N, C-alpha and C positions, 0 to 999 in steps of 0.2 A: 539253326545251329544249337540252340538250347535243347531241342528235342534229341539231337544226335548225342550230345553229352549225356543226357539222362539215359538214353538207350544204352550207351556204352557202359555207364556205371551200373545199370541194372544187369547187363550181360556179365560183367565182371563178378558181381555178387552171385549170379546163377552159376557161373563157371566154378566157383569155389565149392558149390554144393554137389554138382554133377560133373562128370568127366565126359564132355561132348565128343562124339565120334565125328568122322569126316562128313557124314550125311547131315548131322545136326548143325555142324559149322556152316555147311552150304546153305541150309535153310535160314540160319541166323543172318548170313551175309545177304541173301535175297530179301529178307525182311527189312534189314537196314537200308538196302538199296531202294526198295519201294518207298519207304518212309522218306528217304532223302529226296527222291524225285518228286514226290508230292509236296514235301515241305518247301521246296524251292519255288513252287507256284502258288502256295496257299498258306494261310495261317489258321491253325486249329488243331484238333486232335483226330486221330484216325481210327476207324473201325469199318467193318464190312469189306475188307480186303481178305480174300481167302488164302491162307497159307496152311497147307495140309487140312486139318479139320477145324482150325481156329479162324475166327473172323475178327477183323478190326473194322471200325467205322470212322468216317470223317465227320467231325462236328466243327463247324466254323467257330472261330473265336468270338463271333457275335452272339453265339448261343451259350456262352460261358455262364455257368450257374455259381461261380465262385464269388466271394466277396472279401472286403477288407475294411478295417477301421484304422484311422490315423489319430494318434494322440500327440499333440504338439507339446514338447517339453520346453523349448526355447525358440525364440524368433530372432530375426535380423542378425544372422551371422553370415560370414563370407563363403560358406560352403554348406553342404547338406550332410547331416549325420543321421543315419537311419538304423534303428534297431529292429530287425525283422523277427517275427515269431510266426511260424507256419503251423497250422493245426488242420486235422482232418475233420470230417463232418461230425464226429463225436467229441470234438475238442481234445483229441489226443495229439501229442507232438508228432510232427511229420517232417522228415528231412526233404529238402528240395533244392532247386537251383534258382539263383537270382541273376537275371541277365539285365545288364545296363545297356540300353539300346538307343540308337540314333533316331532321327526323324522318320526314317523308313522302317523302323522296328528291326533293324539289323544289329546284332550284338556288337557292342564296343568291348565289353568284357563280361565275364560271368564268374560267380562264386557259388560254392556249395555251403549249405547250412550244416550245422552239426546234427547229431542224431536227435537232439531235442528240438530241431527245427528253428534254431536261433543263430543269428549272426549280426554283427555290427558292421555297417558299410558306410564309408565316407565318399562323397562325390565332390570333386573340386573342378570339374570341367563343364563347359556349356555344350559339349558334344552329346551328352546324355539327355534324351527327351522322354524316354519311357523306361519304366522298370517292369520287367516281365518275370513273374514268379510261376514256376511250374514243377510238375513231376509227372512221370509217365502214368497214364490211366486217370489223371485228374485234369479238370479244367484249368487253363491258365488264368492268371490275374494280371491285367495290364493297368499300371498306374502311371498317369502322366507325372513327370518329374516336377512340374509346377506345384503340385499339391504338397511337396516336401522340400522344395527349393529354399535354400538359405535358412533352414530350420534344423533343430534337433528334434527328431520324432521317433515314436514307436509305432510300427505298422504291424497289426495283427491280421494275418491272412488265413482265411478258412478255405481249404480246397475241397471240392466235392468230386467223388469218383464218377466216371461215366459208366453208364449201363453197358454190359457186354452181352453179346448174343452168341449162341453156338449153332 
């Protein structure tokens, strides 16, 4: 679900720049359909799927090259308050999506960061077991909620882009 939200947001940004015709909209629809069918069976990022002359590849979440650092600001509170900062491989701010997920890594809710890659999120429920941070074309970061549970934290996440092939 996180991937579909990101795909949708990227497509809406693209739509502002170009005026897609019916053929392009059909290709976009097919692309989203392929991604959705694969995403329902696996976790990762996609490439080596041919759409016209472009390729996408699937890379398992286990191959993720992204990383994060947690700074604990306060402990022993009754909820989790997390200040996220998302950066690209060159330490530039990068907007993305934060998905709060259950034990099966299915989204409970999701929020978008601002353009500076920052957002403050509070978690009051035990339903959330994982935090998944992502953006299209970059490796996801999966953080177990236990690392930030009942704390005030700042989590700095660095996302690395996947290589593309033509």
